[in-house]
C-alpha positions in Angstrom: 103.1 105.1 97.6 102.9 101.4 99.3 105.6 100.2 101.1 106.0 96.1 100.7 107.4 94.7 104.1 108.8 91.4 103.9 111.1 89.6 107.0 112.7 86.7 105.4 114.6 83.9 107.0 116.5 82.0 104.7 118.1 78.8 104.9 121.3 77.8 107.2 124.0 77.6 104.3 122.0 78.9 101.7 122.3 83.1 101.9 125.0 83.1 98.9 122.6 80.9 96.8 119.8 83.0 98.2 121.6 86.6 97.3 122.6 85.4 93.7 119.1 84.3 93.2 117.7 87.6 93.8 119.9 89.4 92.1 117.5 87.6 89.0 114.8 87.8 90.3 115.3 91.8 90.8 114.9 91.9 86.9 111.4 90.4 87.5 110.1 92.7 89.6 111.5 95.5 88.4 109.7 95.5 85.2 106.4 95.2 87.0 103.5 97.8 86.6 103.2 100.2 89.5 106.2 99.3 90.9 108.9 102.2 92.1 111.5 100.5 93.8 113.2 97.8 96.2 115.8 97.0 98.4 117.1 94.4 100.2 119.0 94.1 103.3 120.9 91.7 105.6 120.5 91.2 109.5 123.6 92.2 111.3 122.8 90.4 114.5 120.7 87.1 112.7 122.1 84.4 110.6 120.0 84.6 107.4 117.9 86.9 108.2 116.7 89.5 105.2 114.3 92.0 105.1 112.5 93.0 101.9 111.1 96.9 101.4 109.5 97.1 97.7 107.6 100.7 97.0 104.6 100.4 94.9 102.3 103.1 93.4 99.2 101.1 94.4 98.5 98.5 96.8 96.9 96.2 93.7 99.6 96.8 91.8 101.4 94.7 94.3 98.5 91.7 95.4 96.6 91.2 92.0 98.9 93.2 89.1 102.3 91.1 90.5 101.1 88.0 92.3 98.6 87.1 89.5 101.0 87.1 87.1 103.3 84.8 85.0 106.2 86.6 86.5 105.1 86.1 89.9 105.7 82.0 89.7 109.0 83.0 87.9 109.9 84.9 91.0 108.5 82.3 93.3 110.3 79.7 91.5 113.7 81.5 92.0 113.1 82.3 95.9 110.9 80.8 97.6 112.3 77.8 98.3 115.0 79.5 100.7 113.1 80.4 102.9 112.2 78.8 106.6 109.7 79.4 108.0 107.9 81.5 104.5 107.8 85.4 105.3 104.6 87.0 106.3 104.1 90.0 103.7 102.7 93.3 105.1 101.9 96.7 103.2 102.3 99.8 105.2 101.2 103.7 103.8 102.9 107.0 104.8 101.4 109.2 107.3 101.7 112.6 106.8 103.0 114.5 109.8 102.8 117.8 108.4 
């Protein structure tokens, strides 16, 4: 399992619109091959700041399967105009601590 992590800073005054658009975008990503689940959380200390966590079966499900799809273009048109600055996306893998 791969965890995609993005810190999203939404433009001032756009959070309500962003959250509505994200609901629609969630239906897009949730249908992608290798998608497991996702969550969006709003920062309590910084206005307009969110963290997006998406779990994928493997890295390529996100970096190739999703990002090179027609569905990604829909996702992009729904969400990317809200961000300032544009988010950095990182991928994490679990460490076995047993």
